[in-house]
FIKELO-748275 format. One record per residue (C-alpha): x, y, z. Coordinates in steps of 0.2 Angstrom, whole numbers, plus 5000, padded with zeros to 4 digits. Last residue first. Example, Ala and Ser with C-alpha at 12.3 -4.5 7.8 and 13.67 -1.06 7.14 Angstrom:
BEGIN
[[5068,4995,5036]]
[[5062,4978,5039]]
END
This chain:
BEGIN
[[5080,4858,4902]]
[[5084,4875,4894]]
[[5101,4875,4900]]
[[5107,4891,4909]]
[[5125,4896,4903]]
[[5122,4915,4900]]
[[5113,4917,4916]]
[[5127,4908,4927]]
[[5145,4913,4923]]
[[5143,4928,4912]]
[[5127,4936,4920]]
[[5132,4931,4938]]
[[5149,4939,4936]]
[[5141,4955,4929]]
[[5129,4956,4943]]
[[5143,4952,4956]]
[[5152,4968,4950]]
[[5137,4979,4949]]
[[5130,4974,4967]]
[[5148,4976,4974]]
[[5149,4993,4967]]
[[5132,4997,4975]]
[[5138,4992,4992]]
[[5154,5002,4991]]
[[5144,5017,4984]]
[[5132,5016,4999]]
[[5145,5014,5012]]
[[5154,5030,5007]]
[[5137,5039,5005]]
[[5129,5035,5021]]
[[5113,5044,5018]]
[[5103,5032,5030]]
[[5091,5029,5015]]
[[5105,5025,5003]]
[[5114,5014,5017]]
[[5098,5003,5018]]
[[5096,5001,5000]]
[[5114,4997,4997]]
[[5115,4985,5011]]
[[5100,4974,5004]]
[[5107,4974,4987]]
[[5125,4970,4994]]
[[5118,4955,5003]]
[[5110,4948,4987]]
[[5126,4950,4977]]
[[5137,4943,4991]]
[[5126,4928,4992]]
[[5126,4926,4973]]
[[5145,4926,4972]]
[[5146,4913,4985]]
[[5132,4903,4977]]
[[5141,4904,4960]]
[[5157,4898,4967]]
[[5148,4883,4976]]
[[5139,4879,4960]]
[[5155,4879,4950]]
[[5163,4867,4963]]
[[5148,4855,4963]]
[[5146,4856,4944]]
[[5153,4838,4940]]
[[5136,4830,4936]]
[[5140,4813,4929]]
[[5141,4811,4910]]
[[5130,4798,4900]]
[[5138,4794,4883]]
[[5140,4775,4887]]
[[5121,4774,4890]]
[[5116,4756,4894]]
[[5131,4752,4905]]
[[5132,4771,4911]]
[[5115,4769,4919]]
[[5122,4756,4931]]
[[5138,4766,4934]]
[[5127,4782,4938]]
[[5117,4773,4951]]
[[5132,4766,4960]]
[[5141,4784,4959]]
[[5127,4794,4967]]
[[5135,4802,4982]]
[[5133,4820,4977]]
[[5128,4829,4961]]
[[5111,4829,4955]]
[[5105,4823,4937]]
[[5087,4827,4939]]
[[5079,4815,4925]]
[[5093,4802,4925]]
[[5095,4801,4943]]
[[5076,4800,4947]]
[[5074,4786,4933]]
[[5089,4776,4940]]
[[5083,4778,4958]]
[[5065,4772,4954]]
[[5072,4757,4944]]
[[5083,4753,4958]]
[[5069,4752,4971]]
[[5074,4762,4986]]
[[5087,4754,4998]]
[[5081,4740,5010]]
[[5078,4744,5028]]
[[5088,4743,5044]]
[[5101,4755,5036]]
[[5089,4769,5032]]
[[5079,4769,5048]]
[[5095,4770,5059]]
[[5102,4784,5048]]
[[5086,4794,5049]]
[[5083,4793,5068]]
[[5101,4798,5071]]
[[5100,4813,5060]]
[[5083,4819,5066]]
[[5090,4818,5084]]
[[5105,4827,5079]]
[[5096,4841,5069]]
[[5085,4844,5084]]
[[5100,4846,5096]]
[[5109,4857,5083]]
[[5093,4868,5081]]
[[5090,4871,5100]]
[[5101,4887,5100]]
[[5090,4894,5086]]
[[5075,4892,5098]]
[[5082,4905,5110]]
[[5082,4897,5127]]
[[5070,4903,5140]]
[[5057,4889,5137]]
[[5070,4875,5138]]
[[5059,4859,5141]]
[[5044,4866,5131]]
[[5056,4872,5117]]
[[5063,4854,5117]]
[[5047,4845,5116]]
[[5039,4852,5100]]
[[5055,4853,5089]]
[[5061,4836,5096]]
[[5044,4828,5091]]
[[5046,4836,5074]]
[[5063,4829,5072]]
[[5058,4812,5077]]
[[5045,4812,5063]]
[[5056,4821,5050]]
[[5070,4808,5052]]
[[5058,4794,5054]]
[[5050,4797,5037]]
[[5065,4801,5027]]
[[5074,4786,5034]]
[[5060,4775,5029]]
[[5058,4783,5012]]
[[5076,4779,5008]]
[[5094,4786,5008]]
[[5106,4775,4999]]
[[5107,4787,4984]]
[[5114,4802,4994]]
[[5113,4820,4988]]
[[5096,4825,4985]]
[[5086,4814,4998]]
[[5100,4818,5011]]
[[5096,4836,5013]]
[[5077,4834,5014]]
[[5079,4822,5028]]
[[5091,4833,5038]]
[[5082,4849,5035]]
[[5064,4846,5041]]
[[5065,4844,5060]]
[[5076,4860,5061]]
[[5063,4869,5050]]
[[5051,4867,5065]]
[[5064,4872,5078]]
[[5073,4886,5070]]
[[5063,4896,5056]]
[[5046,4891,5063]]
[[5050,4893,5082]]
[[5059,4909,5079]]
[[5045,4917,5069]]
[[5032,4911,5082]]
[[5041,4920,5096]]
[[5045,4935,5086]]
[[5027,4939,5080]]
[[5021,4938,5098]]
[[5003,4934,5105]]
[[4998,4918,5097]]
[[4981,4910,5104]]
[[4970,4918,5091]]
[[4981,4914,5077]]
[[4978,4895,5080]]
[[4959,4897,5080]]
[[4959,4909,5065]]
[[4971,4897,5056]]
[[4959,4882,5059]]
[[4945,4892,5051]]
[[4955,4897,5036]]
[[4962,4879,5033]]
[[4944,4872,5033]]
[[4938,4886,5021]]
[[4952,4882,5009]]
[[4948,4863,5010]]
[[4929,4867,5007]]
[[4933,4878,4991]]
[[4944,4866,4982]]
[[4934,4851,4987]]
[[4918,4859,4980]]
[[4927,4864,4964]]
[[4933,4846,4962]]
[[4915,4840,4964]]
[[4909,4853,4951]]
[[4920,4846,4937]]
[[4937,4840,4935]]
[[4952,4830,4942]]
[[4944,4816,4952]]
[[4951,4798,4954]]
[[4949,4798,4973]]
[[4960,4792,4987]]
[[4976,4801,4982]]
[[4964,4815,4977]]
[[4960,4819,4995]]
[[4977,4817,5003]]
[[4991,4823,4992]]
[[4983,4833,4979]]
[[4969,4842,4989]]
[[4977,4843,5006]]
[[4994,4847,4999]]
[[4988,4860,4986]]
[[4976,4868,4999]]
[[4991,4871,5010]]
[[5000,4879,4996]]
[[4985,4890,4991]]
[[4984,4896,5009]]
[[5002,4901,5009]]
[[5000,4910,4993]]
[[4984,4919,4999]]
[[4991,4923,5016]]
[[5007,4930,5009]]
[[4998,4941,4996]]
[[4985,4947,5009]]
[[4998,4952,5022]]
[[5008,4962,5010]]
[[4992,4970,5003]]
[[4987,4975,5020]]
[[5004,4984,5022]]
[[5001,4992,5005]]
[[4984,4998,5009]]
[[4991,5006,5024]]
[[5004,5014,5014]]
[[4991,5020,5001]]
[[4979,5027,5014]]
[[4993,5036,5023]]
[[4999,5045,5007]]
[[4988,5060,5008]]
[[4996,5067,5023]]
[[5014,5062,5024]]
[[5018,5046,5034]]
[[5024,5052,5051]]
[[5011,5048,5065]]
[[5002,5032,5060]]
[[5016,5025,5049]]
[[5028,5027,5064]]
[[5017,5018,5076]]
[[5013,5005,5063]]
[[5032,5001,5061]]
[[5037,5002,5080]]
[[5023,4991,5086]]
[[5035,4975,5087]]
[[5045,4986,5099]]
[[5033,4982,5113]]
[[5039,4993,5126]]
[[5041,4988,5145]]
[[5043,5004,5156]]
[[5032,5018,5149]]
[[5021,5017,5133]]
[[5024,5016,5115]]
[[5020,5035,5114]]
[[5029,5037,5097]]
[[5035,5055,5102]]
[[5051,5049,5111]]
[[5055,5038,5096]]
[[5054,5052,5083]]
[[5072,5051,5076]]
[[5074,5033,5079]]
[[5057,5028,5072]]
[[5059,5039,5057]]
[[5076,5030,5053]]
[[5069,5013,5056]]
[[5054,5016,5045]]
[[5065,5022,5031]]
[[5077,5008,5033]]
[[5063,4995,5032]]
[[5054,5003,5018]]
[[5069,5005,5007]]
[[5073,4987,5013]]
[[5057,4980,5005]]
[[5058,4989,4989]]
[[5077,4985,4985]]
[[5075,4967,4992]]
[[5059,4960,4984]]
[[5059,4962,4965]]
[[5078,4959,4962]]
[[5080,4945,4975]]
[[5064,4936,4968]]
[[5071,4938,4950]]
[[5084,4924,4954]]
[[5070,4912,4959]]
[[5061,4915,4943]]
[[5076,4913,4932]]
[[5079,4896,4940]]
[[5061,4891,4937]]
[[5062,4898,4919]]
[[5076,4886,4916]]
[[5067,4871,4923]]
[[5052,4876,4912]]
[[5035,4884,4912]]
[[5035,4889,4931]]
[[5021,4883,4942]]
[[5032,4870,4951]]
[[5044,4884,4957]]
[[5029,4895,4963]]
[[5022,4879,4972]]
[[5039,4877,4981]]
[[5039,4895,4986]]
[[5021,4894,4992]]
[[5025,4880,5005]]
[[5034,4863,5006]]
[[5051,4871,5010]]
[[5062,4874,4996]]
[[5078,4864,4994]]
[[5088,4854,5007]]
[[5104,4864,5002]]
[[5096,4880,5008]]
[[5092,4872,5025]]
[[5110,4865,5027]]
[[5117,4882,5022]]
[[5105,4892,5034]]
[[5108,4880,5049]]
[[5127,4882,5047]]
[[5125,4901,5045]]
[[5113,4903,5060]]
[[5124,4892,5071]]
[[5139,4903,5066]]
[[5129,4919,5068]]
[[5122,4915,5085]]
[[5140,4911,5091]]
[[5147,4927,5084]]
[[5132,4937,5092]]
[[5136,4932,5110]]
[[5123,4946,5115]]
[[5110,4939,5104]]
[[5099,4931,5117]]
[[5083,4939,5110]]
[[5077,4943,5128]]
[[5094,4951,5132]]
[[5094,4962,5116]]
[[5076,4967,5120]]
[[5080,4972,5138]]
[[5095,4983,5132]]
[[5082,4992,5120]]
[[5073,4998,5136]]
[[5088,5009,5140]]
[[5086,5020,5124]]
[[5101,5032,5123]]
[[5112,5031,5138]]
[[5111,5012,5140]]
[[5110,5008,5122]]
[[5127,5000,5121]]
[[5129,4989,5105]]
[[5144,4977,5109]]
[[5137,4962,5100]]
[[5150,4950,5107]]
[[5163,4939,5098]]
[[5166,4953,5085]]
[[5154,4961,5073]]
[[5153,4968,5056]]
[[5138,4976,5048]]
[[5143,4994,5053]]
[[5131,5008,5056]]
[[5127,5003,5074]]
[[5145,5002,5078]]
[[5144,5015,5091]]
[[5127,5017,5098]]
[[5113,5027,5089]]
[[5107,5045,5088]]
[[5102,5047,5070]]
[[5104,5066,5066]]
[[5090,5077,5060]]
[[5089,5090,5047]]
[[5094,5081,5031]]
[[5088,5065,5040]]
[[5070,5070,5039]]
[[5071,5071,5020]]
[[5079,5054,5019]]
[[5065,5047,5030]]
[[5051,5055,5019]]
[[5059,5048,5003]]
[[5061,5031,5010]]
[[5043,5031,5016]]
[[5036,5037,4999]]
[[5048,5025,4990]]
[[5042,5010,5000]]
[[5024,5015,4998]]
[[5026,5015,4979]]
[[5034,4998,4980]]
[[5020,4991,4990]]
[[5007,4997,4979]]
[[5015,4990,4963]]
[[5018,4974,4972]]
[[5000,4973,4977]]
[[4995,4976,4959]]
[[5006,4962,4953]]
[[5001,4951,4967]]
[[4982,4952,4962]]
[[4986,4944,4946]]
[[4997,4931,4954]]
[[4984,4926,4967]]
[[4970,4925,4954]]
[[4980,4914,4943]]
[[4984,4902,4957]]
[[4967,4899,4964]]
[[4952,4910,4960]]
[[4938,4907,4973]]
[[4949,4901,4987]]
[[4962,4915,4985]]
[[4950,4928,4982]]
[[4939,4925,4997]]
[[4953,4920,5009]]
[[4961,4937,5010]]
[[4945,4944,5016]]
[[4942,4931,5029]]
[[4960,4933,5036]]
[[4958,4952,5035]]
[[4943,4951,5047]]
[[4950,4938,5059]]
[[4966,4947,5061]]
[[4957,4963,5064]]
[[4947,4955,5078]]
[[4964,4948,5085]]
[[4971,4966,5086]]
[[4958,4969,5100]]
[[4967,4957,5112]]
[[4975,4970,5123]]
[[4958,4978,5125]]
[[4951,4962,5133]]
[[4936,4955,5123]]
[[4917,4957,5125]]
[[4913,4965,5109]]
[[4903,4981,5109]]
[[4893,4989,5095]]
[[4887,5006,5091]]
[[4895,5006,5074]]
[[4905,5022,5075]]
[[4910,5019,5093]]
[[4914,5001,5091]]
[[4925,5005,5075]]
[[4934,5019,5085]]
[[4938,5007,5099]]
[[4945,4995,5086]]
[[4959,5007,5084]]
[[4963,5011,5066]]
[[4982,5013,5063]]
[[4987,5004,5079]]
[[4974,4990,5078]]
[[4978,4988,5059]]
[[4996,4984,5063]]
[[4993,4972,5077]]
[[4980,4962,5068]]
[[4991,4962,5052]]
[[5005,4954,5061]]
[[4996,4942,5072]]
[[4986,4934,5057]]
[[5003,4934,5047]]
[[5011,4922,5060]]
[[4995,4912,5061]]
[[4996,4909,5042]]
[[5014,4904,5044]]
[[5011,4892,5057]]
[[4996,4885,5048]]
[[5007,4883,5032]]
[[5021,4874,5042]]
[[5009,4862,5051]]
[[5001,4858,5034]]
[[5018,4856,5026]]
[[5024,4844,5040]]
[[5009,4833,5039]]
[[5010,4832,5020]]
[[5029,4828,5022]]
[[5025,4814,5035]]
[[5012,4806,5024]]
[[5023,4805,5008]]
[[5038,4799,5018]]
[[5027,4785,5025]]
[[5021,4781,5007]]
[[5039,4780,5001]]
[[5043,4768,5015]]
[[5029,4757,5011]]
[[5034,4756,4993]]
[[5028,4768,4979]]
[[5044,4776,4973]]
[[5057,4785,4984]]
[[5063,4799,4973]]
[[5049,4802,4960]]
[[5037,4798,4973]]
[[5044,4812,4984]]
[[5038,4824,4971]]
[[5020,4821,4976]]
[[5024,4828,4993]]
[[5033,4843,4985]]
[[5017,4847,4975]]
[[5010,4846,4957]]
[[5023,4836,4948]]
[[5034,4839,4933]]
[[5049,4832,4941]]
[[5061,4844,4931]]
[[5055,4858,4941]]
[[5064,4853,4957]]
[[5081,4851,4949]]
[[5079,4867,4940]]
[[5074,4876,4956]]
[[5089,4868,4965]]
[[5103,4874,4954]]
[[5109,4892,4954]]
[[5092,4900,4957]]
[[5087,4889,4971]]
[[5104,4890,4980]]
[[5103,4909,4979]]
[[5084,4910,4984]]
[[5090,4900,5000]]
[[5099,4916,5004]]
[[5084,4922,5015]]
[[5087,4908,5027]]
[[5074,4910,5037]]
[[5087,4914,5050]]
[[5098,4922,5036]]
[[5085,4936,5039]]
[[5097,4941,5054]]
[[5112,4945,5043]]
[[5105,4963,5038]]
[[5102,4966,5057]]
[[5120,4970,5059]]
[[5116,4986,5050]]
[[5107,4993,5065]]
[[5104,4980,5079]]
[[5089,4988,5088]]
[[5080,4998,5075]]
[[5085,4986,5061]]
[[5078,4971,5071]]
[[5062,4980,5075]]
[[5060,4985,5057]]
[[5064,4968,5051]]
[[5050,4961,5063]]
[[5037,4973,5057]]
[[5042,4968,5039]]
[[5041,4949,5043]]
[[5024,4952,5050]]
[[5018,4962,5035]]
[[5024,4950,5022]]
[[5035,4955,5008]]
[[5038,4936,5004]]
[[5022,4934,4995]]
[[5026,4950,4985]]
[[5043,4942,4980]]
[[5034,4926,4974]]
[[5021,4936,4964]]
[[5035,4946,4956]]
[[5044,4929,4952]]
[[5028,4922,4945]]
[[5026,4937,4934]]
[[5044,4936,4928]]
[[5042,4917,4925]]
[[5028,4920,4913]]
[[5012,4910,4917]]
[[5009,4894,4907]]
[[5011,4881,4921]]
[[4992,4878,4920]]
[[4990,4891,4934]]
[[4998,4880,4947]]
[[4985,4875,4960]]
[[4968,4879,4950]]
[[4974,4875,4933]]
[[4984,4860,4938]]
[[4969,4853,4947]]
[[4955,4857,4935]]
[[4946,4873,4931]]
[[4953,4890,4937]]
[[4948,4901,4923]]
[[4929,4902,4928]]
[[4934,4910,4945]]
[[4947,4922,4938]]
[[4935,4937,4938]]
[[4928,4933,4955]]
[[4945,4932,4963]]
[[4950,4948,4954]]
[[4935,4957,4960]]
[[4939,4953,4979]]
[[4956,4961,4977]]
[[4948,4976,4968]]
[[4936,4979,4982]]
[[4950,4978,4995]]
[[4960,4991,4986]]
[[4944,5002,4984]]
[[4941,5000,5003]]
[[4959,5006,5007]]
[[4958,5021,4996]]
[[4941,5026,5003]]
[[4949,5024,5021]]
[[4963,5036,5016]]
[[4950,5049,5009]]
[[4940,5048,5025]]
[[4955,5052,5035]]
[[4966,5040,5044]]
[[4972,5049,5060]]
[[4988,5058,5062]]
END
C-alpha cells in the first residue's frame, strides 16, 4: 500500500493545525511562568492528557512493538526500564511533594533543599547540565524514530523524483532527512507558543492517536479471527523462570539473534536489576524533563497527584491497543513485510506493518498519529530544556521576566537546542542503543543523589554535586570500556561510584543550613531520616506531627503497580483474543481501582 493523495492531504492538514496553534497562543505566552508553565491555571485533566501524549512517543512505540514481537507478554515488564511505574510513586506522594515548592524547574527546586551556599550552587549547576544532556538524548531518540518511520511510509526517493532534486547522502541515511524536517516543524509551535500551545495541540494529538490505536486494534482482531499467531511456547504468558526459554528456531530464526544481542536470555537476573533500578529511580522523583514541568504546571499539590494518576489512564489503554495490534499483524504477515534477508532491523516492524496492512482510507490518520506522537514528545522535551536554560542559567544572571528581551531569549534558546539536537541525532543509528543508555547508564548517574535528597537530612549540596558528577563520568566511560555489555548490567557499578562519591563529599562538608532544612521539612513534610529536623521544629510547634505514611504509601504503590500492569495486560490480551487472560486482567483492574479510590483518592489532602 502506498500513501494516497487523500492520506497526504490529511497529514498536511494536521501539520497545518499544529503550526496554527503555535501562532494562536503566541500572544498568550507572556512572562516566564506563563511561557514555561502556562501560569499554573490549566486543569489537571488536560495536563495529564498532555503528559500521556508526550509519553506516547514514536520511538518508544516502535521499541515496544519490537519487544512485544520478540518477547510476547513478557515484554510488559520491559518498560520498567524507564521505569514506567514511577507514575505510581508520583501519584501516591512524590508529585505533591514536588509541587509544594512552587518553583519553575527542578534545578530551582534544589534551592529549597540545599539553600544558597557553594554546595547548593554546585548542585544547581550539575542538575542543569544533567537535564540538558537528558533532554538532548531524548530529542535525538525521537529524531531517529520519526525518521525511520516516515522513510518507510514515504521513501525519500519518491520525494527526490517528484521534486527533481538529489541530496548526496547514502540511502541508509535517508531517514535522517525526515528527522531534520519533522524536528524543525515540531520546533515552530513549541518555541512560539510555550506550554499553553503544547497542551492545546496535545489534546488534538491524543485524539488522533487514540483513533489510530482503535483502528489498528480492530484490524488485528479481525485478522486473528481467521489467522493463528504462530509463536513459541510461553509467549502468551507474562511469567518466566531463570531463563527466558522462548525458542524461535523453527519459527523466525533471526529473532534468536535479537534475543542474544539484547542480552536478555538470563531474564530473571535482568528483571531483578531492572526492578531494583526502577524502585530506586522512582523514589528519586521525576527526572528533570517534561514530566517534572507538567507536575510544576499543576494548579495545586493535590492536582499534581491526580495528574500523575491520570497519565496511566490516558496512556496505557490506547498505547497498548496499538502495540498489541501492530505486533499481531507483524506476526501474521511477517514473511510478506520484506524486511530483507539475513540480518533484519526489527525496529522497522511498526512502519512496515502500517505501510502494508492498515485499511485503505485510514493510512493518513495513522501516519498523522505517529507524527503527532513524535511532535508531542519533542515539544514537551524542548520546553523542558528551554526551562532549564532560561530559568536556571540565563535568568540567574539577569533580572528579567517580561518584555521583548525575554521573548528573544525564549526563541533563541529553543533554536539553539533544536540545532544541537539535529547534529546529535544525525550520528545516532539505533533506537534501542540510545534508549538503553538513557534509561540505564544516564539515569544511573542521577538516581543516588536524587534519592538521598528526599529522605536524609544530612545529605548536602556537595554530596549531590559529586554524586551526579562521578555518576555521569561512569555513565560515559563504562559503556566505552564494556561496549558489548547491556547498559542495564552496568547500572550497579555506576550507582556504586555515585554512592561513594556522594557519601565522601557529604561527610567532609558541613550540613545544609538549618534554617533551609527546617523550612524544607515544614513545607514538604517527607518521611525518612529527618528526626533531628523534626525535633527542632517541634520545640516551637508542639502540635507538629511527623509523616508516618511510609507503610501506607508502600501499600498504595504495591496496589498501584498491579493496577497499572493489569491495564497494560488487559489491552494486550483483548487484542490477542485471549478471553480467559483478559477477564483475569480486567478483574484486577476493577479491584485495584476500587482500592485506590477508597485508600488514596478519597483521602488526598488539598495542600
